[in-house]
N, C-alpha and C positions, 0 to 999 in steps of 0.2 A: 662536196667540200664541207668539212665540219666548221662550226662557228668559231672554234678555237683557232683553226688554221687561218680563217678569214681575218680574224682579229689581228693575228701576227702580221699579215700582209698590210693591214691598215697602219699598224704601228710603223712598219718599215717605210711605207710611203710617206708618212708624216715626218719621220726623222730625216729622210733624204730631201725633203722640200726646203726651199729657201724662202724665208719670210722677213718682212720688214715690220718693226713695231717700235713704239716709243713708250717711255714710262709716263704714266698718268700722274699729274700733280694736282690731285683733287682735294676734296674735303677730308682732312686728316682726322676728323672726329668721327668719321663713319665707323671706324674700328680701331683697336688700340695696338695690336701687335701684328707683326708681319713674318711670313715664312720666307727664308732666302730662296730665290728663284731656283738655284741649283738643286737645293734639297727637294723642292716640289717636282722638278723635272725628273729626278731619279725615282720618285715614288709614283709617277704617272704611268699607269698601264695603258695599253692601247684602247681606244674607244671601240665599243661594240656596235656592229651595224644594226640599223633599224629597218623595218619594213615600211615602205611608203604606203600610207593608208589608202591612197587612191589606186596605185598600180599594183600594189602588193609585190613590188620588186625590191630586192636588196639594194640599198644605196649607202654611200658613205655619209657619216654624220657631218654636220657643218660646224664642228667645233673640236677642240682638243680637251680631253677630260681634265678636270681639276678636282682633286679630292677634298672633302670636308671632313676633318677628324676632330677628336676631342682635345687636341693640343690647343694651347691658349694663343691662337693666332688668327689673323685675317689675311685673305689674299684677294687681289683684284684681277679681273679679266679686262684686257684691253682689246678694243676692236682693231683688227688688222686684216689684210687680204693677201691672197695668193691665187693666181689663175682665176680671178673673179669669184673666188669662194671666200665667204666671210668666216672668221674664226675668233675665238676668245682665247687669249694667252694670259696665263697667270704671271704677274710680276710683283716684285717687292716694292712697296711704297717707301720712299726715302724721306725721313723727317727726323731731325735731331731732338725735337721737343714733343715727342708723342706722349699723350696722357697715359698713365699707368692703370687706368681702369675707370669705369663709371657705373653708377647704379643700374641695376637691371630695369629694363623697360619692356612692357608688353608690346605686342605688335600694334602698329598704327591702326586707327579705326577708319581711315579714309578709303580703304579697299575691303570689300566683303566678298568672300567666296559664296557662290550659290549652288553650284553643282560641279562635281568632279567626274571626269571619264578617265578611269585609271586602268592601265594595262600593264601586267607584270609577266615577265618570261623568265622564270628561275631555271638555272642549270645546276642540277644536283650532282653533277660530276665535277665541274670546275668550281662549284660553290660561289658562282657569281650570278647576278641577275641584271636584266635590262628592263627598262620600262618607259612608259610615256604617260603624262597626265595632261589632260585638257580641262582647264578650269574655267567655268563661266563665272566671271567676277562683275561686281558692281563698283565702279569708281564714283565716290561721293563728292569729292572736291578736286579742283585742278591740282595736278601733281606731275612731277617728272620721275617719281621714284615709287617702286612697289617693293614692299618688304614682306617676306614670308619665311617660314622655317625650313631649314635643310641641314642635315648632319650626316657625315660618313657617306656622302653621295658624290658622284662625279656627273656634273651637268654638261650636256653636249650641245644642246640647242635650245634657245629661248626665243619665243615669238609671241607678240601681242597682236591680236586681230580684232578689227571691227569690219569696216568695209575695205580696209587695207591692212597690210602687215607692217609691223614696226618691231625692229630688233633693238635691244638695249645696247648702248655704246660701252657700257661698263657694268660688270657684275662683281660685287664684293661679297665674298664668302667669309662670314665671321664665325669661327668655331666657338669663340668665347660666348657669343650671344646666340649661337646655333641658328643663324639666319643667312638668307641669301638676299642681298640688296640689289635690285635691278634698277639701274639708272638709265633713263631713256634720253635721247638727244633733243626731244621737244616735249612740250606739255601734253599730258593726257587729260582730256576734258571729261567731266562727269558723264557717265553712261555705262552701257553694258559692253563687255569685251570677252574675248576668249584668250586665255593665257596657256600656250602650249610649251611644255618642257619635256625634253628627252634626257634620260639619265641612266646611269648604271651604278651598281653597288655590289657589295659582298654579302653573301648569305653568311652572317657572322656566327660566332660561337659565344656571344655575350648574353644570350637569352633575352634580348630586347631588339626592337625593330623587326626586320625579317631575318630570322636566325635558323641555324641548322640543329636538328635534334637527332642524335645518333641512336640507332637500334640495330638489332640483328634480325634479319628477316627469316622466313620459314625455310629458306635454303641454307641458313647458317652463315649468310654473308652480311658483313657489317655495312650498313648503308645509312642514308640520311632522309629525313623529312624536312620540309621547309615550313616554318611556323611563324606567325606574327605575334608580338606582344608589344602593344603600343602605350598602355597606361604606365606612367602618366604622360611623358613627353617624348615618346619614341616613334610615333608615326613618321616624324621628320627623318628618321633613319631609313625609311623605306621609300618615301616619295616626298617631293617638295609640297608643302601644304601650310595652311594657317592652323598650326597645331596648338590651339587653345580651346578649351571646352566651349566657350561662348561663340566661337566661329563655326556654327553648325551649318551643314549643307547636305545635299543628297549625293549619292554615289552610284555610278554605273561601273562595275568592276569586271574585268576580264582576266583570266589566267590561262596561259598557254603552257601546257605540261606534256610529258610523255604519256602515250595512250594507256599504259598499264598502271598509271597512278590515279588516285582519287584527288580531286580538286574541290575545295569547299570555300565558301565565303558567307557573308551575312545573310544573303538571300538565296532562293532556289535558282537553279540554272534555267535561263530563258532559252538560249540556243547554244549549239555547239557545232564546230566544223573542224574537219581534219586539216592539218597544215604539215604535210610530209609525215615524219615520224611523230609529230606532236598533234595535240588536239587543243583547240581554243574553246574555252567555256566562257560564255557571256552570261552574267547573272542579272536577275531582275534589279530594278532601281530600288535602293534602300529608302527608308523614311529619312527625314531630315535628322541628322545626328552629328555628334562630335567626332573628330578624327580619332581619338583614342579608342573608339569602339569599332573601328574598321578592323576586319580580320580576314585572314586567308590561311589555309593549311593545305599542303600538298604532300602526299605520301601513300604508303600502302596500308589500307585499313579495311576491316569488315565492319558491319553495323547490324544492330537490331533496331526494329522500329515498331511504333504503335501510334495510335491517335488518342489524344486526350478526349474527355467527354465533351469538350467544347470544340472539337474538330481540328486541333492543331497537330500537325505531323511532327512527331518527336522521334529522333534517331540518336542512338548512342554509338559512337564509333570507337572500336577497340583495335588493338593489334590483331593482325591476321591470325585466325584460328582460335580466338579467345572471345567469341561473341557471347558465350554464356556469362562471362564476367561483367557484361554490360546490363544484364537483366534487372538487377536491383536498382541501379540508377534510373533505368527506364521506367520501372514501376513508380519510383518516387517522383520523377519529373512529370509523368502523365497525370499524377494526382495533385501535384503542387500547382500546376498551371490553372486548373479550374478553381482550386481553393483561393488563389490570389485574385482570379477574376471575380469571384463572389465577394471576397473581402474588400477589394478596392472598388468594386462595381464598375470595372473597366476591363474590357477584354484584352488579351495579349494581341498586339497589333500586327504581328508578322505571320505569314502562312506556315512557317516551320521553325523549329529550333533544333539545333544539333548540339550534342554534348560529346566532346572528343578527348580521349586520353593521350597525353603527350609525354614522351619518355623524358625529355629534358625540359624542365619548367621551373622557374625560380620561385614563383609564388605557389599558393595552393590551387588557385583557379582564377580565371578572368572572364568577366561578364559580357564579352563582345556580343553585340545585339544579334541574336539569331545563330551565333556560333560560339558557344561557351567552351573555353579550353581549360583543361584540368591536368594536374599531376596525375599519373596513373594511380597513385595511392589514395587520391581523393575522388576516384570515380569507379574503379574496378573492384568487384567483389568476387573472390574465388570461394565457392561454397565450402571447400575443404580446408582452406588456408587463410581465410580472413577472420580476424577476431571480432567479437561483438562490439568492442569499443571502436574499432576501425569502421565497421558497418554503420554505427551510429554517427560517427564523424562524417562519413560520406553523405548521409541523409542531410546533415546540417549544411554541408558545403553546397550540395545541390540546391537546397532551399535558399541559401544565401545568394547564390549567383542568379537564380531565377527571380528573386525579389528585385534585383537590380534591373531586370528588364523593364520594370515600371519605375522604380525609384533609383534614378541614375541615368537610365537610357532614354525613357520617355520624357522624364523631367530631369534636367542635369544641373549640377551646381554651376554658377557663373564663373567661378575661379576656384583654385585649389584651397583657398582660405576656407571654403565651405565644403571641403572633402567629407567632413563628418556627416553631411546630409546624405551622401551615398552610403558610406560604410557603417555609420552608427545605426541608421535605420535598417539596412539589410541585416546587420548583426542582431537586431531585435526581432525582425520578422522571421528570420530563419527558425527561431525557437517557437514562434507562434505556429508555423506550419508543421514542424516536426512534432510538436505537442498534439496537434490535430491528427496527424497520420499515425503516430506511435505513442499513444498515451502511456504505455507501459514503461517508457523511458524515464518518466518523471523529469522531463527535460528542464523545466523551469527551476527545479532545485539544483540541477547541475549548472544552470546558468550562473547561479550565485558563486559557485566555486570557480568556474571556468572563465567568467567574464567580469562580474561585479567586483570580486575580491582583487583580481589582478589590476583592475583599473584603480581601485582605492590605494593599492600599494604604490603604484607608480605616481599617482597624483598627490601623494603626501610629500614627495620630494620638492625641495626648493627649485630643482631643475626640471620640473614638470612644465606643462604648457596648457593654455586654455583649450577647450574643445575646438573653438573657432580661432585658429591661430593665423595671424597674417602671414601670407606666403609671398615673398618677392621672387627671388631667383628660383627657377624650377629645380635647382640642385638641392633645395631645402625640402622638396616634396617627400622624398623617400623617408625622411625622419618622422613625418607625421602619419605615416601608415603604421601606427603603433597602438598600444593598449588604450590610449586616450581617445583617438578618433574612432576606433572600433568599439572597445569595451565600455569606456565611460559614455561614449555616445549612445550605445545600446542601453546602458543602465539608466541614463536620465530620461530616455524615451520610455522605458519601462515604468519609471516613476511617474512620468507624465500620463501614460496610458491609465495607470491606476488612479491618478488624481482626477481625470475627467471622465473615466469610464469607457468601456469598449464601444458603446453605441456612438457617442459623440466623437470618439477617436476615429472611427471608421468614416463618419460623415466628413470630418475634417480632412482625412486623407483623400477621399474622393473629390472634395472641393479643390484641394491643392493640385492633385494630378490632372483633373479636368481643366482647371484654369490655366495651368502652365504646361500642358502637354506639348512636346516638341520645342520647348523653350528652355531658358536658363533661369535659375532662381538664386536668391539669397536666403539665409536662415530666417530672416524676418518674414519672408513670404509664407513659410510653413507655419510660423506662429500665428500669423494673421488668419490663415484658413482654419486652424484649430480653435482660435479664439472666436471666430465667427460661428463655428459649429457648436461650441460648448458654452458660450457666453461667460467664459471665465478669463481672468487676466493672464493669458498664457504668455504673452510677450514679456510682461513685467516679471513673472515668476521665472521663466526659462532663461532669460538673458543673464540672470545671476549665476546660472549653471554653465553657460556656454562661453561667456565673455571674460570670466576670471578663472584663473587656475586654482586648483585645490578644491577642498570641500570642507564642510564644518564638522566639528564634534559637538554633539548635543549633550550637555551635562545636566543631570537630573538629580533632584533631591525631593524628599516627600515628608509630609506630616499630615496629621488628621485634619480634615476640614471642619470637624466639630459637629455636634448634634446629629450624628448619623448621616452626615452629608457626603460621605465618601472620603477620598484622600485628595489632598492638595499637592500637586506637583509644581515645582519651580524648574523651568527649562531655560537654559541659556546656550547661546551659540558662540563659538570662536572658530577660527581656522585651525584645522588639525594639521600638525607638522610632524614629520617623521623623527625629527630630533627633539621633539617635546618642548621647543622654545615657545615663548609667549608671543602670539601674533596680534595681540589686542591693539597695537599701534599701527596696524596695516590697513585698518578700515575695511576689512572684508565683512560682507553681510549677504546672506542668502535668504531667499524666500523658500522656506522648507515645509513641504507637506508632512505633517506629523500625524501619525496614527498610534493608537494605544490599545492593548488588550490586557486582560488579567486572567488569573487562575480560575475565576468563576466560569469563564467561557473562552478557553484559549484560542479558538479559531475565529472569534468575532472581534471586529474593531468596535470598541465602545466609544472612542473619541477620535474625531478627525478634525484637524485644524491646520492652519498655515502659520508658521512662526516667521514673522516679518521683522521683528525687532531683535535686539541683543538678548532680551530675556522676557519671559512672561510666566504667568501662573495658569495652570489648567486644573480643573476639578475632574476627578475620575469618580463617577457615581458608583454606588453599590460595591465599594471596595473598602477593605480595612487593613490594619497594620500587619495582619498575618498573610495577606495575599501577595503573590508576586505580581508586579506590574511591569509589562514589557513595552518598551518604546520601539517603534518600527517593526511590528509583527510582519512576518513574511519576508523580512530583510529586503524591502523594496525601495525605501528612501536612500538616496546616495549620501549617506553620512555615517559617522561613527556615533555610538552612544556610550557615555561614561557614567557608570553607576557607582554610588558609594558602597562600601563593603557590606553594609547591613541589607541593602536591596539585592546585591549580588548573591548573598548566601541563600536567599529564599528560592533561588532557581535550582539549587543542587538537587533537592529531592525530586523536582519535576524533570530534571535531566535523567536521574536514575530510573524513575518509573515511566519516563517518556510521555508524560502528560503535556510537556512542552513540545510543540510540533517540531518536526525535523528542521525546517528552515530557521526556526527560532533557536534551536539548540546550536545549529551551525553558526548563525549570526552572532549569538552571544559569545561563543568561544572565540570567533575571529576578532570581534571587537576587543575582547580582553587581551588577546595576543598583540593587537595593534598598540594597546596601552603599554604592554610590556616592552615592545621594541622602542617606543618613544620615551621610555624611562619613567612613566607614571606609575607603574606597578612592577614588582619584582618578578623575574622569570620563574622563580620558585612557585609563585601563585598559579601560573598556568600549568606547571608540572603537576601540582596538586589537583587542579580542576580536571585535568585529563583523566585521572584515575576514576572519576565518576562516569566515564564513557566506556569502561571495560566491557560492559554487557551491551553496548550499542549495536543494533542490527542494521542500521541504515547506511547504504553505500555512500550517499552524499555527505552525511555527517563524517563518516570515516575518511572521505576524500579530503575534507577540511582538516581533520586530525592529521592525515598523512602529509599535507602541505606544511603544517606546523612542525611536525617531527623532522621533516626534511630540512626546513629552514634552520631549526635548532642544530641539526646534524652538521650543516655546513659551517655554522658558527663554532660549535664545540670540536670540530675537526682540527681546530688550531690549538687545542688544549692537551694536557697530559692525562685527562680523565675521560677521554672519548669512549673508552671501553665500558666505563660505568654507565655512561649514557646509553650505549647500545644494550646493556643489560636491562635498563629501564624500559627501553622500547620493546624488547622481546617479552618482557612481563606484561606490558600493556596490550600487546597483540596476541598473547597466548590463547585467550578465550575465543576470540573470533577465528583464529587459526584452527583450533581444535574443532570448532563447530563446522567450518567449511571444508578443511582439508584440501586435497588435490583432486578429489573425484567428484564429478558433477552428479547431483542427486535428482531423482525424479521430482517434478513439480517446482523446480527452481525457476526464479524469475530472471529476466534480463539483468536486473540490478544485482542479483546474487552472483551472476557470472562476472560482472564488473568488479564486485567486491572481492571475490576470490583472487582475481588477477592483481588487484591493488595490494592486498595483504601479502600475497606471495612475493610480489615485487619489492615490498618493504623488507621482508625477511631475507631476500636475496643479498642485501647489503650487510646483514647482521650476523652472518656465520651461524645460523640457526641449525643445530644438529639434525633434528628430525627432518627439516625441510631439505637439507643437503642430501641426506640419504635417499629421500623420495625423488629428488630431482635427478640424481645420478642414475637411478634405476630407470626412470622414464626417458631420460636422454639416451641411455644405451639402447633401449627398445626402439626409440625413434630412429636413430642413425643406422640401426641394423635392420630397419623395416619390419620389425616384429609387431609394433603397434605405433600408429601415427599419433604424435602428440597433438592434443587439441590446440588450435591456434591461440586461444585465450591464455594458455599456460606457457607458451613458448618463450616469451620475453623473460619472464621470471625464471624459468628453467635454465635458459642459456646463461643468464647472469650468475645464478647460483652455482652452476657447474663450473663456469669459467673462474669465478672467484675462489672456489675451493680447489681448483685444479692448477694446471700449468700449461706448458708448451703443447702437450699432446691434445688437451681439450681445445686449445686455441686453434690448432691446425685442423681438427675435425670441423669446428665451426667455420673456419675459412673455406674448407672444401664444400660445406653446405652452401655457403654464400656463392661460391663460384658456379655451382651446379643449378642453383635456383633461377628460374626465369620469371618469378613473381617479384615485382619491385617491393611490395610490402614485406615479404620475407627477407629480402636483402636489407631493408631498413632495420628490421628487428634484430638481425644478426650483427650488423655493423654498429648499431647503437648499444649492443650488449658488450662489445669488445672492451669498452672502458672500465668494465667491472673487475678486470684482472688486477691482482695486487702486485704483480711482478713488474718492476720498473722497466726491465728490458722489453717485456711484451708491450707495455704502454707506449714505449718509443716505436715499436713495430706498428702499433695501431695508428700512430700519428703519421708515419711514413705511408702506410696503406691509405690513409685518408687523402693524401695528395697524389696518389697514383692514378693511372688511367682506369683502374678497376672500380673507382668510385666516381660517380657523376659529380660535377662541380656543385650542383644544387644540394648534394648530400654531404659534401665535404665538411660543412659547418657542423653537422650533427654528430659526425664521427669524431671530430676533434673535441667537440663539447662533451662527448661521453667520457673522455679522459679528464677534461678540466673540471667536471662536476664532482669528482671524487677527491677525498682528502689525500689519497695516494698520488693522484695524477695532476692535482691543481698546479703545482709549481712546474712540473714537467711540461704540461701543455702550454703554459704561459711562456716558458723559455723557448719552446718550439715555435710558437707564434712570433716571437721577437726575432729569432734566428732566421726564420723563413718569411719574413714580412714581404719582401718583393714578390715572391711567388704567390703568397696568399692574397696579396692585394691585387694581383693580376687575375687570379682564379676566382676570387669571391668578391662580388660587388653589391652595391645597393643595400636593400634590406637584409640580405644574407650576411653581409659584412657587419652591419650594426648588431645583428643577433649574436654573431660570433664574439664580438668585442664584449657584449653584455655577459655572455655565458662564461667567458674566460677571466673576467676581472671582478665582477661584482661580489664574489664570495671571499675575497681577501678581507683581512680584518686587522690591519695595522696602518698607522699613519705613514710608515715607511713605504708600504706597498702603494698607498694612494699617491705618494709623491713620485714613485717609480712609474706608475701608469700615466700620470700626468706628464712626466718628462718624456716618456716614449712617444706619446701622441703629439707633443709639441714639436718633437724632432722628426716625426714621421706623419706627415699630413694625410688625412683620409677624409676628403670633402664629403659632406653628407652624414658624417658620423659624430659631429661635434657635440650635439646634445646628448647622445648616448654615452660618449666618453665622460661628459660632466656628470651625468646621472650615476655612472659607475663609480667615479671618484667620490661623489657624495655618499653613495651606499657603503663604500669601503670605510670611510670615516665614521659612518653611523655604526657599522659593525664593530669597529675598534672601540668606540665609546660604550657600546652595549656590553662587550666582553669585559672591559675595564670596570664597568659599573656592577655587573652581576656575577662575574666568574667565581669569586670566592663563595658566595652564597649557593650557587648551583653545585659547586664541587662538594660542599658540606652536605647539602640535601641528598645528592646522588650517593654519597658515601653511606647514607643510612638505609638505602633500599635493600 
């Protein structure tokens, strides 16, 4: 008899039974909202039978299932009986004076979990799972109530044991607070207990908790894997637990699965035993860890394996038949582990680590201890079809997640307020290890473009937030997985690393990780360890960067110090604001590590100091009025620099002859552009300065130029002289295009490959005649199998051909999409669709994005490909509004905040700002509030920028 049939019999037996129960008139403050009993009964599926742990015989559960969902309600279970069997029945509490809400509260501290025995039995045909958890707890004070987390689960039996068994008389499930409140009939005295809970749930499609990931197997059959994603607060969707990072415990996990499937968890398999058509895997006990790091994956996978030089077994799990695509990640991982062991002077504490590619995955990757999950595009490398930029990205993501095995897993933040301790640090260290493994990537220069500048842009907004942002309700957590926590966090750690030096930094890291291993920490614990190692006032310096939002602009002026004593610089600091407003009355003050270089020796810092006051004077020795003087060489300090025109002009010859180092060329340009956006300098000035870069050979500098050109393009797409701006761009790009062309040359570097892709990608949007002709030829050869197009050229080629073509080219690309089994290639094609100029095709792209052909994790980026073009911006926004219920159901969490940002922040009128604000006032999207406010602020900034500079830009472009 199948479990499905047995469940149906259980339901029938329950529905035919006769029960007596009464409504509980209890503490009405336990929860705020109630679900009508009739509604709950209609949604209650039959309970799933459990195996008796002693006799291994099937028996009926001793309760009726009650579901816990996301709706804003609570329900109570009332003790009742029938035929000597105890049950809990959900009833509605009746009270006419119920409170309408209360502040979020963390779990009570009077009960501590010590060890979980967790058993899960997923059914990938019915897409349901059953489970049991036996938790060793320590009760610290007298209580009659135990509170833990549970969500989207149906609890069937709850028992508390010491030398006797005790069942709760009442269980309240609060979906608003995501808790289960167990109320016992008598006091529980301090001591050790076992809390047993049986439960069932759905293997959902939300990409959180225990969810299903759809794929097509080698037989061509569409099927599912079961995957967990618990960060930040979704372990509670899989099993009842104390789902807060400070509630660390050890875990014994068992998975019962079909014999032909792979079952993985954090630790290696200890034992396995057959159970009919299934096999039960029991895994070794985990180290003490937080619930959000627990992991399980069940599905069809192959793997490649190796051992790191320090003896850790490393496996990379891939879809069946694609093991060769795991080899690059395996090479990186086996080298990263010993690198981190040496750098931290602490060995990786687990005997194995698995890296696994998941078809449906909302984030890029997740650092579960010993079982790291990845999007396929963040782990798999196809030698013939993966681009150089994607391969580099995979190295960074692998480095990032493995850094978390120490910084986040071994030592964990105490609460989400300190999230940046995890993400900022890992975002810094990933660049350290990739720089060590692949020095040819020049990855620290790329860091400035990819991390540092992004953080500065977001942090200049009034609606930014500090690195260390107080988090109350867990619904706020998604919004701080942003460029502040990751990129500003990484940037200030990079600044700190430079300030104290690598040796003391490593000593401090070792001290921190050793002192707090298997524990939880606050930001101040990290500063104390680094201060102890370096003997510098780390806490004083760094608290100014983590506890207040924003960053300073350092304004500089110079004059001769007299008597050949060099130059005297006057430095002052104020808060930099995106709108250019005066923030002097806000009492912002930073302790700013300042370094200075000059044209005498561009690569040497001749002055290093800390600016602790609003202004100070600094003497630069051996410098004169003819020298350029650079503040913040290497673009390491997290601040902007504003030079007077006479100092700025001295850099132009050094830009042209490239005696100014690449990071300084890049930083200087980006600082000037920031002054332009804030209204301190005319946009025409940056357009003039860009002409000094026509002969620029460096990829990273061009990457910064490309970002500026794109930002200006978004703005000027609202004007009637967009075509003149496109001519300006083509002229600026001509020399580098003619040098690189479409054909790879002997002796080219990794960065040359990236630069070619960048330049061709820019020209794809500019209707560049020569580029269009070459793209059409190569595309024709590619689709007819005459010559495979290099992966590094495909994105640019697809966009160029589609933009210059029409329905025929679109349909050819759509066919390529449908026949490819490589997720990276599908991404490339789907994100190129938005390049078409045809409004009808753009609408087809948007419908396609919402179809079953596109995974929900990728929907955001396909819609964004339309919204980021001047042709598609209004079409995509209207589509978003018209289809809001469907989009809100399909896209959640961080993906939704990204989509809102992509579709709104490039508008440039006060009317659009009001429209966006009105829409999200009327259509609530919890967890996106900060992003909406940031977009509204950015739209208003764009409008002011266009009003301020449009006439001058139009006049200047008319003279080109």
